[in-house]
PASEBA-1860 file (N, C-alpha, C; in nm, 3 decimals):
! residues 118
1> XXXXXXXX> 4.391/-1.988/-5.172/4.339/-1.945/-5.045/4.457/-1.926/-4.949 ~ 4.450/-1.812/-4.875/4.561/-1.783/-4.783/4.539/-1.857/-4.652 ~ 4.643/-1.900/-4.595/4.630/-1.970/-4.468/4.627/-1.869/-4.353 ~ 4.567/-1.910/-4.247/4.553/-1.825/-4.129/4.687/-1.818/-4.058 ~ 4.729/-1.694/-4.029/4.857/-1.676/-3.961/4.829/-1.649/-3.814 ~ 4.875/-1.736/-3.729/4.856/-1.717/-3.585/4.948/-1.607/-3.536 ~ 4.899/-1.533/-3.436/4.981/-1.429/-3.377/5.083/-1.492/-3.285 ~ 5.198/-1.437/-3.288/5.304/-1.487/-3.202/5.294/-1.427/-3.063
9> XXXXXXXX> 5.379/-1.473/-2.974/5.378/-1.428/-2.834/5.403/-1.279/-2.825 ~ 5.500/-1.229/-2.900/5.532/-1.086/-2.895/5.417/-1.001/-2.946 ~ 5.349/-1.048/-3.049/5.234/-0.974/-3.101/5.122/-0.967/-2.998 ~ 5.101/-1.077/-2.927/4.997/-1.078/-2.823/5.035/-0.984/-2.709 ~ 5.164/-0.982/-2.672/5.210/-0.890/-2.567/5.190/-0.745/-2.609 ~ 5.220/-0.715/-2.735/5.203/-0.579/-2.784/5.054/-0.540/-2.785 ~ 4.968/-0.632/-2.825/4.824/-0.605/-2.827/4.773/-0.579/-2.686 ~ 4.819/-0.658/-2.588/4.778/-0.639/-2.449/4.828/-0.506/-2.396
17> XXXXXXXX> 4.950/-0.469/-2.431/5.005/-0.341/-2.387/4.927/-0.225/-2.447 ~ 4.889/-0.238/-2.575/4.809/-0.132/-2.638/4.672/-0.120/-2.572 ~ 4.612/-0.232/-2.539/4.481/-0.231/-2.474/4.491/-0.166/-2.336 ~ 4.598/-0.200/-2.263/4.618/-0.143/-2.130/4.640/0.007/-2.141 ~ 4.718/0.050/-2.238/4.745/0.192/-2.259/4.616/0.266/-2.297 ~ 4.534/0.204/-2.379/4.407/0.268/-2.418/4.316/0.285/-2.296 ~ 4.312/0.184/-2.210/4.231/0.193/-2.089/4.283/0.303/-1.998 ~ 4.415/0.310/-1.982/4.473/0.415/-1.898/4.443/0.554/-1.955
25> XXXXXXXX> 4.451/0.567/-2.087/4.421/0.696/-2.152/4.275/0.734/-2.129 ~ 4.190/0.633/-2.134/4.047/0.658/-2.114/4.021/0.715/-1.974 ~ 4.083/0.654/-1.873/4.063/0.700/-1.737/4.141/0.828/-1.708 ~ 4.252/0.849/-1.775/4.329/0.972/-1.755/4.253/1.091/-1.812 ~ 4.170/1.069/-1.911/4.095/1.177/-1.973/3.972/1.220/-1.894 ~ 3.942/1.145/-1.789/3.825/1.181/-1.708/3.852/1.310/-1.632 ~ 3.747/1.391/-1.609/3.767/1.514/-1.533/3.790/1.483/-1.385 ~ 3.856/1.575/-1.316/3.887/1.558/-1.174/3.759/1.576/-1.091
33> XXXXXXXX> 3.769/1.538/-0.962/3.654/1.547/-0.873/3.611/1.692/-0.848 ~ 3.704/1.786/-0.856/3.669/1.926/-0.830/3.635/2.002/-0.957 ~ 3.621/1.932/-1.068/3.582/1.995/-1.194/3.437/2.044/-1.183 ~ 3.408/2.164/-1.232/3.271/2.219/-1.219/3.163/2.128/-1.281 ~ 3.194/2.063/-1.390/3.095/1.975/-1.453/3.064/1.856/-1.363 ~ 3.167/1.799/-1.300/3.147/1.685/-1.210/3.069/1.729/-1.087 ~ 3.105/1.845/-1.033/3.036/1.896/-0.915/2.889/1.922/-0.949 ~ 2.863/1.979/-1.066/2.724/2.006/-1.107/2.647/1.876/-1.124
41> XXXXXXXX> 2.710/1.774/-1.181/2.644/1.646/-1.200/2.611/1.581/-1.064 ~ 2.705/1.590/-0.970/2.679/1.535/-0.836/2.566/1.610/-0.768 ~ 2.565/1.742/-0.782/2.458/1.822/-0.722/2.323/1.786/-0.783 ~ 2.320/1.765/-0.913/2.195/1.727/-0.980/2.147/1.591/-0.929 ~ 2.239/1.496/-0.913/2.202/1.364/-0.861/2.150/1.375/-0.718 ~ 2.214/1.459/-0.637/2.171/1.478/-0.499/2.032/1.541/-0.495 ~ 2.009/1.641/-0.580/1.876/1.704/-0.586/1.770/1.603/-0.629 ~ 1.803/1.520/-0.726/1.708/1.418/-0.772/1.679/1.318/-0.660
49> XXXXXXXX> 1.781/1.279/-0.586/1.761/1.185/-0.475/1.674/1.248/-0.366 ~ 1.700/1.375/-0.336/1.618/1.444/-0.235/1.474/1.457/-0.280 ~ 1.454/1.489/-0.407/1.318/1.498/-0.461/1.248/1.363/-0.455 ~ 1.322/1.256/-0.487/1.266/1.121/-0.482/1.224/1.087/-0.339 ~ 1.309/1.121/-0.242/1.276/1.094/-0.101/1.155/1.175/-0.057 ~ 1.146/1.300/-0.104/1.032/1.384/-0.068/0.903/1.325/-0.124 ~ 0.909/1.277/-0.248/0.790/1.216/-0.308/0.751/1.089/-0.232 ~ 0.851/1.011/-0.192/0.822/0.889/-0.116/0.759/0.923/0.019
57> XXXXXXXX> 0.809/1.028/0.085/0.752/1.069/0.213/0.609/1.119/0.193 ~ 0.586/1.190/0.084/0.452/1.240/0.054/0.355/1.123/0.030 ~ 0.403/1.023/-0.045/0.320/0.905/-0.069/0.289/0.833/0.062 ~ 0.388/0.822/0.149/0.368/0.755/0.278/0.267/0.833/0.362 ~ 0.276/0.966/0.360/0.181/1.049/0.435/0.040/1.031/0.380 ~ 0.027/1.024/0.249/-0.105/1.003/0.189/-0.161/0.867/0.227 ~ -0.074/0.765/0.232/-0.120/0.632/0.271/-0.171/0.634/0.415 ~ -0.097/0.701/0.503/-0.139/0.709/0.644/-0.272/0.782/0.653
65> XXXXXXXX> -0.283/0.892/0.579/-0.407/0.969/0.579/-0.525/0.886/0.527 ~ -0.500/0.811/0.421/-0.605/0.727/0.364/-0.645/0.616/0.463 ~ -0.548/0.556/0.531/-0.579/0.454/0.631/-0.663/0.512/0.744 ~ -0.627/0.634/0.787/-0.704/0.700/0.894/-0.846/0.727/0.847 ~ -0.860/0.772/0.722/-0.994/0.800/0.668/-1.076/0.672/0.660 ~ -1.013/0.564/0.613/-1.085/0.436/0.604/-1.122/0.383/0.743 ~ -1.033/0.403/0.840/-1.064/0.361/0.976/-1.182/0.440/1.032 ~ -1.184/0.570/1.002/-1.295/0.654/1.046/-1.426/0.607/0.983
73> XXXXXXXX> -1.422/0.578/0.852/-1.541/0.528/0.783/-1.587/0.395/0.842 ~ -1.492/0.307/0.870/-1.526/0.177/0.928/-1.588/0.195/1.066 ~ -1.534/0.288/1.143/-1.588/0.314/1.277/-1.730/0.368/1.267 ~ -1.752/0.461/1.174/-1.886/0.516/1.155/-1.983/0.407/1.110 ~ -1.937/0.321/1.019/-2.021/0.211/0.970/-2.054/0.115/1.084 ~ -1.956/0.085/1.167/-1.979/-0.005/1.281/-2.080/0.058/1.378 ~ -2.067/0.189/1.402/-2.162/0.256/1.492/-2.302/0.254/1.432 ~ -2.313/0.275/1.300/-2.443/0.273/1.235/-2.505/0.134/1.243
81> XXXXXXXX> -2.423/0.032/1.218/-2.474/-0.105/1.227/-2.516/-0.141/1.369 ~ -2.441/-0.093/1.468/-2.477/-0.119/1.607/-2.610/-0.052/1.641 ~ -2.629/0.072/1.592/-2.755/0.142/1.617/-2.871/0.070/1.550 ~ -2.850/0.022/1.427/-2.954/-0.053/1.357/-2.987/-0.182/1.430 ~ -2.885/-0.250/1.480/-2.907/-0.375/1.553/-2.984/-0.348/1.682 ~ -2.949/-0.239/1.750/-3.019/-0.204/1.873/-3.166/-0.171/1.844 ~ -3.189/-0.096/1.735/-3.325/-0.063/1.696/-3.404/-0.189/1.661 ~ -3.339/-0.280/1.587/-3.406/-0.405/1.551/-3.438/-0.487/1.675
89> XXXXXXXX> -3.346/-0.490/1.771/-3.369/-0.565/1.895/-3.484/-0.503/1.974 ~ -3.489/-0.371/1.979/-3.597/-0.302/2.050/-3.732/-0.332/1.984 ~ -3.734/-0.325/1.851/-3.859/-0.353/1.779/-3.902/-0.497/1.799 ~ -3.805/-0.589/1.798/-3.837/-0.730/1.820/-3.893/-0.751/1.960 ~ -3.835/-0.682/2.059/-3.884/-0.695/2.196/-4.026/-0.639/2.207 ~ -4.054/-0.527/2.140/-4.188/-0.470/2.142/-4.288/-0.564/2.075 ~ -4.249/-0.623/1.960/-4.338/-0.718/1.892/-4.366/-0.838/1.981 ~ -4.263/-0.886/2.050/-4.279/-1.001/2.138/-4.374/-0.967/2.253
97> XXXXXXXX> -4.356/-0.849/2.311/-4.442/-0.807/2.422/-4.587/-0.793/2.376 ~ -4.604/-0.734/2.256/-4.739/-0.719/2.201/-4.802/-0.856/2.175 ~ -4.725/-0.947/2.118/-4.775/-1.081/2.090/-4.812/-1.153/2.219 ~ -4.730/-1.138/2.323/-4.760/-1.202/2.451/-4.888/-1.146/2.511 ~ -4.907/-1.014/2.498/-5.031/-0.953/2.550/-5.152/-1.007/2.473 ~ -5.140/-1.016/2.340/-5.250/-1.067/2.260/-5.280/-1.212/2.295 ~ -5.174/-1.292/2.313/-5.193/-1.433/2.348/-5.259/-1.446/2.485 ~ -5.216/-1.361/2.579/-5.274/-1.365/2.715/-5.420/-1.325/2.709
105> XXXXXXXX> -5.450/-1.222/2.628/-5.590/-1.179/2.616/-5.673/-1.290/2.554 ~ -5.622/-1.358/2.452/-5.695/-1.468/2.390/-5.712/-1.583/2.489 ~ -5.610/-1.613/2.566/-5.618/-1.721/2.666/-5.720/-1.686/2.775 ~ -5.716/-1.559/2.820/-5.812/-1.515/2.922/-5.955/-1.521/2.867 ~ -5.969/-1.487/2.738/-6.103/-1.492/2.677/-6.152/-1.635/2.670 ~ -6.066/-1.727/2.633/-6.104/-1.869/2.628/-6.141/-1.919/2.768 ~ -6.064/-1.878/2.870/-6.088/-1.919/3.007/-6.225/-1.864/3.054 ~ -6.248/-1.737/3.019/-6.375/-1.676/3.057/-6.492/-1.744/2.986
113> XXXXXX> -6.471/-1.783/2.861/-6.577/-1.851/2.785/-6.607/-1.986/2.848 ~ -6.505/-2.059/2.890/-6.523/-2.188/2.956/-6.598/-2.171/3.087 ~ -6.562/-2.068/3.162/-6.630/-2.043/3.292/-6.776/-2.006/3.269 ~ -6.800/-1.933/3.159/-6.937/-1.890/3.131/-7.022/-2.010/3.092 ~ -6.964/-2.110/3.029/-7.041/-2.228/2.988/-7.083/-2.313/3.108 ~ -7.010/-2.310/3.216/-7.039/-2.395/3.332/-7.144/-2.337/3.415
END
């Protein structure tokens, strides 16, 4: 079995230099900022961002519209309930008045019957 050979200091320095050179080559190979491909990519990103913002604004407008519609429905429902409550109160008042008249007529009849007996 072969023994493991540790790398020496010079070998590690050479490996680090090669890695640094590879990284520099990688970044040196990148296209410049005024390259048509880079400009096209930036324009595409900008268009996508603008479209995203437009969709977000559209969603916000729909939310506002929906809230307004729901508020309108709630207002109509409240008005309908108020009208129903007013109608119920009116009917209750009429029933009470009718009942009072009937009770008064019955009381007057009893009073008249008592007077007739005397």
